[in-house]
C-alpha positions, 0 to 999 in steps of 0.5 A: 500500500502506498501513502498518499502525500500532498504535493507542496507545489500544488498546494502553494501554486499561487505563491507571491513569487508566481504573480506578475511583477508591476513591470509585467502588468505595465507592459500588458497595460501598454499592449492592451489597445493592440490586444483589444483590436486583435480580439475585435478582428478575431470576433469579426472573423469568427462570425464568418466561419460558418457562412459566406461573408456578406458585404457587412461582414467584409466591411467589419473585418476590414475596419477591425484589421485597420484598427489593429494596424493602427494600434500596432503602429501607435505602439511601435511609435511609442516604443520608438519614442522611448515609451513616452505617451 
């Protein structure tokens, strides 16, 4: 018969040292416009998976793609400026 033992790592899986640092949270916050624009594009694309895209669907995807490109451009420009807003 084998003994049942708890695994310390599983019990303390949410220790303080596993949490994101303030720098990581700041980086996520800076990337949030790109993340949200990407989610909008994915939503627009998912809508058309099971049907032929209508003209409205095509416009929605095109607008979402432009928003994503704009957000990526803005983030790249901020990074080139040293992170200044």
